[in-house]
PyMOL Python script that loads the backbone (N, CA, C, O; Angstrom):
from pymol import cmd

cmd.read_pdbstr("""\
ATOM      1  N   LEU A   1     143.689  72.262  88.936  1.00  0.00           N
ATOM      2  CA  LEU A   1     143.285  72.866  90.188  1.00  0.00           C
ATOM      3  C   LEU A   1     143.717  74.331  90.230  1.00  0.00           C
ATOM      4  O   LEU A   1     142.986  75.209  90.689  1.00  0.00           O
ATOM      5  N   ARG A   2     144.937  74.561  89.731  1.00  0.00           N
ATOM      6  CA  ARG A   2     145.468  75.929  89.701  1.00  0.00           C
ATOM      7  C   ARG A   2     144.605  76.805  88.784  1.00  0.00           C
ATOM      8  O   ARG A   2     144.321  77.959  89.106  1.00  0.00           O
ATOM      9  N   THR A   3     144.199  76.258  87.660  1.00  0.00           N
ATOM     10  CA  THR A   3     143.371  77.004  86.714  1.00  0.00           C
ATOM     11  C   THR A   3     142.031  77.369  87.350  1.00  0.00           C
ATOM     12  O   THR A   3     141.541  78.484  87.175  1.00  0.00           O
ATOM     13  N   ALA A   4     141.444  76.437  88.082  1.00  0.00           N
ATOM     14  CA  ALA A   4     140.173  76.695  88.758  1.00  0.00           C
ATOM     15  C   ALA A   4     140.344  77.805  89.786  1.00  0.00           C
ATOM     16  O   ALA A   4     139.483  78.675  89.917  1.00  0.00           O
ATOM     17  N   ARG A   5     141.451  77.775  90.511  1.00  0.00           N
ATOM     18  CA  ARG A   5     141.717  78.813  91.520  1.00  0.00           C
ATOM     19  C   ARG A   5     141.805  80.185  90.858  1.00  0.00           C
ATOM     20  O   ARG A   5     141.223  81.150  91.354  1.00  0.00           O
ATOM     21  N   TYR A   6     142.524  80.279  89.744  1.00  0.00           N
ATOM     22  CA  TYR A   6     142.646  81.556  89.033  1.00  0.00           C
ATOM     23  C   TYR A   6     141.284  82.038  88.525  1.00  0.00           C
ATOM     24  O   TYR A   6     140.976  83.229  88.569  1.00  0.00           O
ATOM     25  N   SER A   7     140.483  81.095  88.047  1.00  0.00           N
ATOM     26  CA  SER A   7     139.144  81.460  87.565  1.00  0.00           C
ATOM     27  C   SER A   7     138.292  81.998  88.704  1.00  0.00           C
ATOM     28  O   SER A   7     137.567  82.978  88.534  1.00  0.00           O
ATOM     29  N   ILE A   8     138.378  81.362  89.854  1.00  0.00           N
ATOM     30  CA  ILE A   8     137.615  81.821  91.017  1.00  0.00           C
ATOM     31  C   ILE A   8     138.109  83.189  91.466  1.00  0.00           C
ATOM     32  O   ILE A   8     137.299  84.054  91.797  1.00  0.00           O
ATOM     33  N   GLU A   9     139.407  83.398  91.482  1.00  0.00           N
ATOM     34  CA  GLU A   9     139.954  84.705  91.860  1.00  0.00           C
ATOM     35  C   GLU A   9     139.510  85.782  90.882  1.00  0.00           C
ATOM     36  O   GLU A   9     139.143  86.884  91.290  1.00  0.00           O
ATOM     37  N   ASP A  10     139.541  85.465  89.587  1.00  0.00           N
ATOM     38  CA  ASP A  10     139.082  86.424  88.577  1.00  0.00           C
ATOM     39  C   ASP A  10     137.615  86.772  88.796  1.00  0.00           C
ATOM     40  O   ASP A  10     137.225  87.936  88.703  1.00  0.00           O
ATOM     41  N   ALA A  11     136.815  85.770  89.084  1.00  0.00           N
ATOM     42  CA  ALA A  11     135.397  86.005  89.332  1.00  0.00           C
ATOM     43  C   ALA A  11     135.212  86.869  90.578  1.00  0.00           C
ATOM     44  O   ALA A  11     134.366  87.762  90.595  1.00  0.00           O
ATOM     45  N   ALA A  12     136.000  86.606  91.618  1.00  0.00           N
ATOM     46  CA  ALA A  12     135.903  87.394  92.852  1.00  0.00           C
ATOM     47  C   ALA A  12     136.265  88.853  92.582  1.00  0.00           C
ATOM     48  O   ALA A  12     135.572  89.756  93.052  1.00  0.00           O
ATOM     49  N   TYR A  13     137.342  89.095  91.831  1.00  0.00           N
ATOM     50  CA  TYR A  13     137.721  90.475  91.487  1.00  0.00           C
ATOM     51  C   TYR A  13     136.619  91.162  90.671  1.00  0.00           C
ATOM     52  O   TYR A  13     136.283  92.323  90.904  1.00  0.00           O
ATOM     53  N   PHE A  14     136.075  90.421  89.720  1.00  0.00           N
ATOM     54  CA  PHE A  14     135.017  90.968  88.879  1.00  0.00           C
ATOM     55  C   PHE A  14     133.801  91.350  89.723  1.00  0.00           C
ATOM     56  O   PHE A  14     133.247  92.436  89.559  1.00  0.00           O
ATOM     57  N   LEU A  15     133.385  90.454  90.629  1.00  0.00           N
ATOM     58  CA  LEU A  15     132.222  90.730  91.473  1.00  0.00           C
ATOM     59  C   LEU A  15     132.480  91.899  92.414  1.00  0.00           C
ATOM     60  O   LEU A  15     131.583  92.705  92.661  1.00  0.00           O
ATOM     61  N   ARG A  16     133.699  92.000  92.940  1.00  0.00           N
ATOM     62  CA  ARG A  16     134.028  93.128  93.816  1.00  0.00           C
ATOM     63  C   ARG A  16     133.951  94.437  93.030  1.00  0.00           C
ATOM     64  O   ARG A  16     133.405  95.425  93.520  1.00  0.00           O
ATOM     65  N   ASP A  17     134.492  94.445  91.824  1.00  0.00           N
ATOM     66  CA  ASP A  17     134.418  95.647  90.980  1.00  0.00           C
ATOM     67  C   ASP A  17     132.968  96.014  90.677  1.00  0.00           C
ATOM     68  O   ASP A  17     132.598  97.187  90.705  1.00  0.00           O
ATOM     69  N   CYS A  18     132.167  95.021  90.394  1.00  0.00           N
ATOM     70  CA  CYS A  18     130.751  95.277  90.114  1.00  0.00           C
ATOM     71  C   CYS A  18     130.048  95.852  91.333  1.00  0.00           C
ATOM     72  O   CYS A  18     129.255  96.786  91.214  1.00  0.00           O
ATOM     73  N   SER A  19     130.333  95.300  92.496  1.00  0.00           N
ATOM     74  CA  SER A  19     129.659  95.766  93.707  1.00  0.00           C
ATOM     75  C   SER A  19     130.051  97.199  94.050  1.00  0.00           C
ATOM     76  O   SER A  19     129.253  97.935  94.629  1.00  0.00           O
ATOM     77  N   GLU A  20     131.272  97.601  93.701  1.00  0.00           N
ATOM     78  CA  GLU A  20     131.695  98.979  93.953  1.00  0.00           C
ATOM     79  C   GLU A  20     130.942  99.968  93.076  1.00  0.00           C
ATOM     80  O   GLU A  20     130.801 101.137  93.438  1.00  0.00           O
ATOM     81  N   ASN A  21     130.459  99.510  91.930  1.00  0.00           N
ATOM     82  CA  ASN A  21     129.736 100.376  91.006  1.00  0.00           C
ATOM     83  C   ASN A  21     128.234 100.423  91.272  1.00  0.00           C
ATOM     84  O   ASN A  21     127.514 101.195  90.639  1.00  0.00           O
ATOM     85  N   LEU A  22     127.762  99.601  92.205  1.00  0.00           N
ATOM     86  CA  LEU A  22     126.340  99.592  92.527  1.00  0.00           C
ATOM     87  C   LEU A  22     126.018 100.765  93.430  1.00  0.00           C
ATOM     88  O   LEU A  22     126.772 101.097  94.345  1.00  0.00           O
ATOM     89  N   ASP A  23     124.889 101.382  93.153  1.00  0.00           N
ATOM     90  CA  ASP A  23     124.418 102.498  93.955  1.00  0.00           C
ATOM     91  C   ASP A  23     123.232 102.017  94.766  1.00  0.00           C
ATOM     92  O   ASP A  23     122.192 101.694  94.191  1.00  0.00           O
ATOM     93  N   PHE A  24     123.352 101.958  96.071  1.00  0.00           N
ATOM     94  CA  PHE A  24     122.251 101.517  96.916  1.00  0.00           C
ATOM     95  C   PHE A  24     121.684 102.716  97.648  1.00  0.00           C
ATOM     96  O   PHE A  24     122.411 103.480  98.283  1.00  0.00           O
ATOM     97  N   SER A  25     120.382 102.864  97.548  1.00  0.00           N
ATOM     98  CA  SER A  25     119.707 103.938  98.251  1.00  0.00           C
ATOM     99  C   SER A  25     118.529 103.341  99.007  1.00  0.00           C
ATOM    100  O   SER A  25     117.581 102.837  98.403  1.00  0.00           O
ATOM    101  N   ALA A  26     118.597 103.402 100.322  1.00  0.00           N
ATOM    102  CA  ALA A  26     117.502 102.881 101.138  1.00  0.00           C
ATOM    103  C   ALA A  26     116.212 103.643 100.840  1.00  0.00           C
ATOM    104  O   ALA A  26     115.129 103.058 100.839  1.00  0.00           O
ATOM    105  N   GLU A  27     116.328 104.937 100.590  1.00  0.00           N
ATOM    106  CA  GLU A  27     115.152 105.746 100.275  1.00  0.00           C
ATOM    107  C   GLU A  27     114.512 105.294  98.964  1.00  0.00           C
ATOM    108  O   GLU A  27     113.291 105.163  98.878  1.00  0.00           O
ATOM    109  N   ARG A  28     115.336 105.058  97.952  1.00  0.00           N
ATOM    110  CA  ARG A  28     114.815 104.612  96.654  1.00  0.00           C
ATOM    111  C   ARG A  28     114.183 103.230  96.777  1.00  0.00           C
ATOM    112  O   ARG A  28     113.140 102.965  96.180  1.00  0.00           O
ATOM    113  N   LEU A  29     114.812 102.353  97.551  1.00  0.00           N
ATOM    114  CA  LEU A  29     114.259 101.021  97.779  1.00  0.00           C
ATOM    115  C   LEU A  29     112.884 101.126  98.428  1.00  0.00           C
ATOM    116  O   LEU A  29     111.961 100.411  98.038  1.00  0.00           O
ATOM    117  N   GLN A  30     112.738 102.002  99.405  1.00  0.00           N
ATOM    118  CA  GLN A  30     111.450 102.191 100.079  1.00  0.00           C
ATOM    119  C   GLN A  30     110.398 102.709  99.106  1.00  0.00           C
ATOM    120  O   GLN A  30     109.244 102.283  99.152  1.00  0.00           O
ATOM    121  N   GLN A  31     110.796 103.631  98.220  1.00  0.00           N
ATOM    122  CA  GLN A  31     109.864 104.148  97.218  1.00  0.00           C
ATOM    123  C   GLN A  31     109.367 103.026  96.308  1.00  0.00           C
ATOM    124  O   GLN A  31     108.174 102.936  96.017  1.00  0.00           O
ATOM    125  N   VAL A  32     110.278 102.181  95.867  1.00  0.00           N
ATOM    126  CA  VAL A  32     109.914 101.074  94.979  1.00  0.00           C
ATOM    127  C   VAL A  32     108.996 100.090  95.709  1.00  0.00           C
ATOM    128  O   VAL A  32     107.998  99.636  95.151  1.00  0.00           O
ATOM    129  N   GLU A  33     109.337  99.767  96.951  1.00  0.00           N
ATOM    130  CA  GLU A  33     108.502  98.843  97.716  1.00  0.00           C
ATOM    131  C   GLU A  33     107.111  99.434  97.955  1.00  0.00           C
ATOM    132  O   GLU A  33     106.112  98.722  97.853  1.00  0.00           O
ATOM    133  N   ASP A  34     107.041 100.722  98.270  1.00  0.00           N
ATOM    134  CA  ASP A  34     105.742 101.383  98.461  1.00  0.00           C
ATOM    135  C   ASP A  34     104.917 101.326  97.182  1.00  0.00           C
ATOM    136  O   ASP A  34     103.710 101.087  97.214  1.00  0.00           O
ATOM    137  N   ARG A  35     105.581 101.547  96.069  1.00  0.00           N
ATOM    138  CA  ARG A  35     104.879 101.515  94.782  1.00  0.00           C
ATOM    139  C   ARG A  35     104.334 100.118  94.480  1.00  0.00           C
ATOM    140  O   ARG A  35     103.217  99.970  93.985  1.00  0.00           O
ATOM    141  N   LEU A  36     105.136  99.099  94.784  1.00  0.00           N
ATOM    142  CA  LEU A  36     104.678  97.726  94.568  1.00  0.00           C
ATOM    143  C   LEU A  36     103.480  97.385  95.450  1.00  0.00           C
ATOM    144  O   LEU A  36     102.559  96.699  95.007  1.00  0.00           O
ATOM    145  N   VAL A  37     103.488  97.859  96.695  1.00  0.00           N
ATOM    146  CA  VAL A  37     102.353  97.648  97.590  1.00  0.00           C
ATOM    147  C   VAL A  37     101.105  98.318  97.006  1.00  0.00           C
ATOM    148  O   VAL A  37     100.019  97.737  97.017  1.00  0.00           O
ATOM    149  N   GLU A  38     101.268  99.534  96.499  1.00  0.00           N
ATOM    150  CA  GLU A  38     100.135 100.255  95.907  1.00  0.00           C
ATOM    151  C   GLU A  38      99.611  99.536  94.660  1.00  0.00           C
ATOM    152  O   GLU A  38      98.400  99.455  94.455  1.00  0.00           O
ATOM    153  N   ILE A  39     100.504  99.024  93.843  1.00  0.00           N
ATOM    154  CA  ILE A  39     100.085  98.277  92.646  1.00  0.00           C
ATOM    155  C   ILE A  39      99.303  97.030  93.057  1.00  0.00           C
ATOM    156  O   ILE A  39      98.285  96.714  92.441  1.00  0.00           O
ATOM    157  N   GLU A  40      99.757  96.325  94.075  1.00  0.00           N
ATOM    158  CA  GLU A  40      99.030  95.137  94.552  1.00  0.00           C
ATOM    159  C   GLU A  40      97.645  95.522  95.068  1.00  0.00           C
ATOM    160  O   GLU A  40      96.669  94.813  94.823  1.00  0.00           O
ATOM    161  N   ARG A  41      97.563  96.642  95.780  1.00  0.00           N
ATOM    162  CA  ARG A  41      96.266  97.104  96.288  1.00  0.00           C
ATOM    163  C   ARG A  41      95.317  97.411  95.124  1.00  0.00           C
ATOM    164  O   ARG A  41      94.145  97.035  95.148  1.00  0.00           O
ATOM    165  N   LEU A  42      95.840  98.094  94.117  1.00  0.00           N
ATOM    166  CA  LEU A  42      95.021  98.429  92.951  1.00  0.00           C
ATOM    167  C   LEU A  42      94.608  97.179  92.174  1.00  0.00           C
ATOM    168  O   LEU A  42      93.494  97.106  91.655  1.00  0.00           O
ATOM    169  N   LYS A  43      95.500  96.206  92.096  1.00  0.00           N
ATOM    170  CA  LYS A  43      95.151  94.957  91.413  1.00  0.00           C
ATOM    171  C   LYS A  43      93.992  94.268  92.122  1.00  0.00           C
ATOM    172  O   LYS A  43      93.078  93.770  91.465  1.00  0.00           O
ATOM    173  N   ARG A  44      94.015  94.231  93.455  1.00  0.00           N
ATOM    174  CA  ARG A  44      92.903  93.620  94.199  1.00  0.00           C
ATOM    175  C   ARG A  44      91.612  94.394  93.961  1.00  0.00           C
ATOM    176  O   ARG A  44      90.541  93.800  93.832  1.00  0.00           O
ATOM    177  N   LYS A  45      91.714  95.715  93.901  1.00  0.00           N
ATOM    178  CA  LYS A  45      90.524  96.551  93.765  1.00  0.00           C
ATOM    179  C   LYS A  45      89.926  96.518  92.359  1.00  0.00           C
ATOM    180  O   LYS A  45      88.705  96.553  92.205  1.00  0.00           O
ATOM    181  N   TYR A  46      90.782  96.452  91.331  1.00  0.00           N
ATOM    182  CA  TYR A  46      90.304  96.617  89.960  1.00  0.00           C
ATOM    183  C   TYR A  46      90.462  95.387  89.069  1.00  0.00           C
ATOM    184  O   TYR A  46      90.502  95.525  87.847  1.00  0.00           O
ATOM    185  N   GLY A  47      90.553  94.202  89.640  1.00  0.00           N
ATOM    186  CA  GLY A  47      90.443  93.028  88.787  1.00  0.00           C
ATOM    187  C   GLY A  47      91.626  92.088  88.728  1.00  0.00           C
ATOM    188  O   GLY A  47      91.586  91.126  87.962  1.00  0.00           O
ATOM    189  N   GLY A  48      92.669  92.313  89.491  1.00  0.00           N
ATOM    190  CA  GLY A  48      93.720  91.310  89.599  1.00  0.00           C
ATOM    191  C   GLY A  48      94.896  91.407  88.667  1.00  0.00           C
ATOM    192  O   GLY A  48      95.794  90.567  88.734  1.00  0.00           O
ATOM    193  N   SER A  49      94.931  92.400  87.794  1.00  0.00           N
ATOM    194  CA  SER A  49      96.081  92.521  86.892  1.00  0.00           C
ATOM    195  C   SER A  49      96.368  93.994  86.611  1.00  0.00           C
ATOM    196  O   SER A  49      95.515  94.863  86.794  1.00  0.00           O
ATOM    197  N   VAL A  50      97.587  94.242  86.164  1.00  0.00           N
ATOM    198  CA  VAL A  50      97.962  95.606  85.799  1.00  0.00           C
ATOM    199  C   VAL A  50      97.112  96.066  84.616  1.00  0.00           C
ATOM    200  O   VAL A  50      96.730  97.234  84.539  1.00  0.00           O
ATOM    201  N   GLU A  51      96.822  95.159  83.708  1.00  0.00           N
ATOM    202  CA  GLU A  51      95.996  95.502  82.556  1.00  0.00           C
ATOM    203  C   GLU A  51      94.610  95.967  82.998  1.00  0.00           C
ATOM    204  O   GLU A  51      94.061  96.915  82.437  1.00  0.00           O
ATOM    205  N   SER A  52      94.049  95.299  84.001  1.00  0.00           N
ATOM    206  CA  SER A  52      92.716  95.695  84.477  1.00  0.00           C
ATOM    207  C   SER A  52      92.768  97.057  85.169  1.00  0.00           C
ATOM    208  O   SER A  52      91.805  97.822  85.105  1.00  0.00           O
ATOM    209  N   ILE A  53      93.885  97.364  85.828  1.00  0.00           N
ATOM    210  CA  ILE A  53      94.062  98.693  86.430  1.00  0.00           C
ATOM    211  C   ILE A  53      94.062  99.754  85.337  1.00  0.00           C
ATOM    212  O   ILE A  53      93.378 100.772  85.446  1.00  0.00           O
ATOM    213  N   ILE A  54      94.825  99.511  84.301  1.00  0.00           N
ATOM    214  CA  ILE A  54      94.938 100.469  83.194  1.00  0.00           C
ATOM    215  C   ILE A  54      93.584 100.650  82.511  1.00  0.00           C
ATOM    216  O   ILE A  54      93.195 101.770  82.181  1.00  0.00           O
ATOM    217  N   GLU A  55      92.877  99.559  82.305  1.00  0.00           N
ATOM    218  CA  GLU A  55      91.551  99.628  81.675  1.00  0.00           C
ATOM    219  C   GLU A  55      90.574 100.414  82.550  1.00  0.00           C
ATOM    220  O   GLU A  55      89.807 101.234  82.044  1.00  0.00           O
ATOM    221  N   SER A  56      90.602 100.166  83.849  1.00  0.00           N
ATOM    222  CA  SER A  56      89.727 100.899  84.774  1.00  0.00           C
ATOM    223  C   SER A  56      90.060 102.385  84.776  1.00  0.00           C
ATOM    224  O   SER A  56      89.160 103.224  84.802  1.00  0.00           O
ATOM    225  N   ALA A  57      91.346 102.711  84.749  1.00  0.00           N
ATOM    226  CA  ALA A  57      91.761 104.117  84.719  1.00  0.00           C
ATOM    227  C   ALA A  57      91.259 104.795  83.449  1.00  0.00           C
ATOM    228  O   ALA A  57      90.806 105.939  83.492  1.00  0.00           O
ATOM    229  N   ALA A  58      91.336 104.099  82.328  1.00  0.00           N
ATOM    230  CA  ALA A  58      90.850 104.663  81.062  1.00  0.00           C
ATOM    231  C   ALA A  58      89.335 104.887  81.134  1.00  0.00           C
ATOM    232  O   ALA A  58      88.833 105.914  80.678  1.00  0.00           O
ATOM    233  N   ASP A  59      88.619 103.929  81.705  1.00  0.00           N
ATOM    234  CA  ASP A  59      87.163 104.078  81.862  1.00  0.00           C
ATOM    235  C   ASP A  59      86.831 105.274  82.749  1.00  0.00           C
ATOM    236  O   ASP A  59      85.917 106.042  82.450  1.00  0.00           O
ATOM    237  N   MET A  60      87.582 105.428  83.843  1.00  0.00           N
ATOM    238  CA  MET A  60      87.336 106.551  84.755  1.00  0.00           C
ATOM    239  C   MET A  60      87.654 107.891  84.092  1.00  0.00           C
ATOM    240  O   MET A  60      86.944 108.874  84.302  1.00  0.00           O
ATOM    241  N   ARG A  61      88.725 107.928  83.291  1.00  0.00           N
ATOM    242  CA  ARG A  61      89.046 109.166  82.562  1.00  0.00           C
ATOM    243  C   ARG A  61      87.910 109.537  81.611  1.00  0.00           C
ATOM    244  O   ARG A  61      87.524 110.702  81.515  1.00  0.00           O
ATOM    245  N   GLU A  62      87.384 108.544  80.917  1.00  0.00           N
ATOM    246  CA  GLU A  62      86.288 108.767  79.979  1.00  0.00           C
ATOM    247  C   GLU A  62      85.056 109.284  80.722  1.00  0.00           C
ATOM    248  O   GLU A  62      84.399 110.217  80.261  1.00  0.00           O
ATOM    249  N   ARG A  63      84.746 108.687  81.855  1.00  0.00           N
ATOM    250  CA  ARG A  63      83.591 109.119  82.657  1.00  0.00           C
ATOM    251  C   ARG A  63      83.794 110.545  83.166  1.00  0.00           C
ATOM    252  O   ARG A  63      82.854 111.339  83.171  1.00  0.00           O
ATOM    253  N   LEU A  64      85.002 110.870  83.590  1.00  0.00           N
ATOM    254  CA  LEU A  64      85.309 112.221  84.043  1.00  0.00           C
ATOM    255  C   LEU A  64      85.104 113.236  82.924  1.00  0.00           C
ATOM    256  O   LEU A  64      84.550 114.311  83.152  1.00  0.00           O
ATOM    257  N   LEU A  65      85.548 112.899  81.719  1.00  0.00           N
ATOM    258  CA  LEU A  65      85.342 113.792  80.576  1.00  0.00           C
ATOM    259  C   LEU A  65      83.852 113.996  80.304  1.00  0.00           C
ATOM    260  O   LEU A  65      83.409 115.106  80.010  1.00  0.00           O
ATOM    261  N   GLN A  66      83.091 112.912  80.408  1.00  0.00           N
ATOM    262  CA  GLN A  66      81.647 113.028  80.201  1.00  0.00           C
ATOM    263  C   GLN A  66      81.027 113.956  81.246  1.00  0.00           C
ATOM    264  O   GLN A  66      80.194 114.799  80.914  1.00  0.00           O
ATOM    265  N   LEU A  67      81.428 113.804  82.489  1.00  0.00           N
ATOM    266  CA  LEU A  67      80.894 114.647  83.555  1.00  0.00           C
ATOM    267  C   LEU A  67      81.305 116.107  83.366  1.00  0.00           C
ATOM    268  O   LEU A  67      80.514 117.021  83.602  1.00  0.00           O
ATOM    269  N   GLN A  68      82.537 116.311  82.943  1.00  0.00           N
ATOM    270  CA  GLN A  68      82.991 117.684  82.698  1.00  0.00           C
ATOM    271  C   GLN A  68      82.214 118.309  81.548  1.00  0.00           C
ATOM    272  O   GLN A  68      81.891 119.496  81.589  1.00  0.00           O
ATOM    273  N   ASN A  69      81.914 117.523  80.530  1.00  0.00           N
ATOM    274  CA  ASN A  69      81.120 118.030  79.411  1.00  0.00           C
ATOM    275  C   ASN A  69      79.701 118.371  79.852  1.00  0.00           C
ATOM    276  O   ASN A  69      79.139 119.379  79.425  1.00  0.00           O
ATOM    277  N   ILE A  70      79.123 117.526  80.708  1.00  0.00           N
ATOM    278  CA  ILE A  70      77.781 117.812  81.227  1.00  0.00           C
ATOM    279  C   ILE A  70      77.806 119.127  81.996  1.00  0.00           C
ATOM    280  O   ILE A  70      76.921 119.967  81.835  1.00  0.00           O
ATOM    281  N   GLU A  71      78.823 119.298  82.828  1.00  0.00           N
ATOM    282  CA  GLU A  71      78.934 120.528  83.616  1.00  0.00           C
ATOM    283  C   GLU A  71      79.082 121.750  82.708  1.00  0.00           C
ATOM    284  O   GLU A  71      78.461 122.785  82.949  1.00  0.00           O
ATOM    285  N   ALA A  72      79.897 121.630  81.676  1.00  0.00           N
ATOM    286  CA  ALA A  72      80.078 122.751  80.747  1.00  0.00           C
ATOM    287  C   ALA A  72      78.772 123.067  80.024  1.00  0.00           C
ATOM    288  O   ALA A  72      78.417 124.234  79.856  1.00  0.00           O
ATOM    289  N   HIS A  73      78.056 122.025  79.598  1.00  0.00           N
ATOM    290  CA  HIS A  73      76.771 122.233  78.927  1.00  0.00           C
ATOM    291  C   HIS A  73      75.755 122.854  79.885  1.00  0.00           C
ATOM    292  O   HIS A  73      74.988 123.738  79.504  1.00  0.00           O
ATOM    293  N   GLU A  74      75.761 122.386  81.122  1.00  0.00           N
ATOM    294  CA  GLU A  74      74.842 122.936  82.114  1.00  0.00           C
ATOM    295  C   GLU A  74      75.131 124.428  82.328  1.00  0.00           C
ATOM    296  O   GLU A  74      74.205 125.236  82.391  1.00  0.00           O
ATOM    297  N   GLN A  75      76.387 124.784  82.436  1.00  0.00           N
ATOM    298  CA  GLN A  75      76.743 126.187  82.628  1.00  0.00           C
ATOM    299  C   GLN A  75      76.285 127.031  81.444  1.00  0.00           C
ATOM    300  O   GLN A  75      75.815 128.155  81.623  1.00  0.00           O
ATOM    301  N   GLU A  76      76.422 126.496  80.244  1.00  0.00           N
ATOM    302  CA  GLU A  76      75.987 127.223  79.051  1.00  0.00           C
ATOM    303  C   GLU A  76      74.473 127.389  79.045  1.00  0.00           C
ATOM    304  O   GLU A  76      73.965 128.459  78.711  1.00  0.00           O
ATOM    305  N   LEU A  77      73.747 126.326  79.417  1.00  0.00           N
ATOM    306  CA  LEU A  77      72.289 126.409  79.460  1.00  0.00           C
ATOM    307  C   LEU A  77      71.823 127.378  80.540  1.00  0.00           C
ATOM    308  O   LEU A  77      70.877 128.139  80.335  1.00  0.00           O
ATOM    309  N   VAL A  78      72.490 127.348  81.690  1.00  0.00           N
ATOM    310  CA  VAL A  78      72.146 128.287  82.755  1.00  0.00           C
ATOM    311  C   VAL A  78      72.395 129.709  82.269  1.00  0.00           C
ATOM    312  O   VAL A  78      71.624 130.621  82.569  1.00  0.00           O
ATOM    313  N   ARG A  79      73.466 129.888  81.526  1.00  0.00           N
ATOM    314  CA  ARG A  79      73.779 131.214  81.001  1.00  0.00           C
ATOM    315  C   ARG A  79      72.679 131.724  80.078  1.00  0.00           C
ATOM    316  O   ARG A  79      72.375 132.917  80.057  1.00  0.00           O
ATOM    317  N   ILE A  80      72.087 130.808  79.317  1.00  0.00           N
ATOM    318  CA  ILE A  80      71.033 131.249  78.422  1.00  0.00           C
ATOM    319  C   ILE A  80      69.644 131.119  79.041  1.00  0.00           C
ATOM    320  O   ILE A  80      68.640 131.385  78.380  1.00  0.00           O
ATOM    321  N   GLY A  81      69.585 130.710  80.314  1.00  0.00           N
ATOM    322  CA  GLY A  81      68.323 130.753  81.027  1.00  0.00           C
ATOM    323  C   GLY A  81      67.577 129.450  81.130  1.00  0.00           C
ATOM    324  O   GLY A  81      66.394 129.460  81.472  1.00  0.00           O
ATOM    325  N   VAL A  82      68.220 128.305  80.846  1.00  0.00           N
ATOM    326  CA  VAL A  82      67.543 127.008  80.947  1.00  0.00           C
ATOM    327  C   VAL A  82      68.196 126.233  82.100  1.00  0.00           C
ATOM    328  O   VAL A  82      69.421 126.159  82.189  1.00  0.00           O
ATOM    329  N   LYS A  83      67.388 125.674  82.957  1.00  0.00           N
ATOM    330  CA  LYS A  83      67.911 124.907  84.095  1.00  0.00           C
ATOM    331  C   LYS A  83      67.958 123.422  83.715  1.00  0.00           C
ATOM    332  O   LYS A  83      66.975 122.866  83.226  1.00  0.00           O
ATOM    333  N   LEU A  84      69.115 122.790  83.946  1.00  0.00           N
ATOM    334  CA  LEU A  84      69.306 121.353  83.613  1.00  0.00           C
ATOM    335  C   LEU A  84      69.453 120.593  84.923  1.00  0.00           C
ATOM    336  O   LEU A  84      70.233 120.981  85.792  1.00  0.00           O
ATOM    337  N   HIS A  85      68.708 119.524  85.058  1.00  0.00           N
ATOM    338  CA  HIS A  85      68.799 118.680  86.246  1.00  0.00           C
ATOM    339  C   HIS A  85      69.523 117.393  85.841  1.00  0.00           C
ATOM    340  O   HIS A  85      69.040 116.640  84.996  1.00  0.00           O
ATOM    341  N   VAL A  86      70.691 117.151  86.454  1.00  0.00           N
ATOM    342  CA  VAL A  86      71.474 115.954  86.170  1.00  0.00           C
ATOM    343  C   VAL A  86      71.311 114.999  87.335  1.00  0.00           C
ATOM    344  O   VAL A  86      71.429 115.398  88.494  1.00  0.00           O
ATOM    345  N   LEU A  87      71.039 113.735  87.031  1.00  0.00           N
ATOM    346  CA  LEU A  87      70.872 112.722  88.077  1.00  0.00           C
ATOM    347  C   LEU A  87      72.192 112.314  88.611  1.00  0.00           C
ATOM    348  O   LEU A  87      72.263 111.467  89.502  1.00  0.00           O
TER     349      LEU A  87
END
""", "prot")
cmd.dss("prot")
cmd.show_as("cartoon", "prot")
cmd.util.cbc("prot")
cmd.orient("prot")
C-alpha cells in the first residue's frame, strides 16, 4: 500500500511539472479551431477529404495557369494586330 502511495505521489509530481511546462494560448487555440472549421467547410465543398481539397487546388492552379497563358497570348496577338476572342 505504501509503495502504491509513493507511486501515485511520484505521478502527481510528474504531472504537475509537466503542466507547468505547458504553454496555453487562447488566441492560438482559436486559430486552430478556426482552421479546422475551414478545413471541414472545404471538405464538404470539394469532395469530403483533405486529399480531394488538395487535388481540387492543384486543378484550379492548372486552370489559372492556362488562363494566364491565354491572356499573355492574347496580349501578344493584340500587339501584333490580331484580335482573339476567348469564350
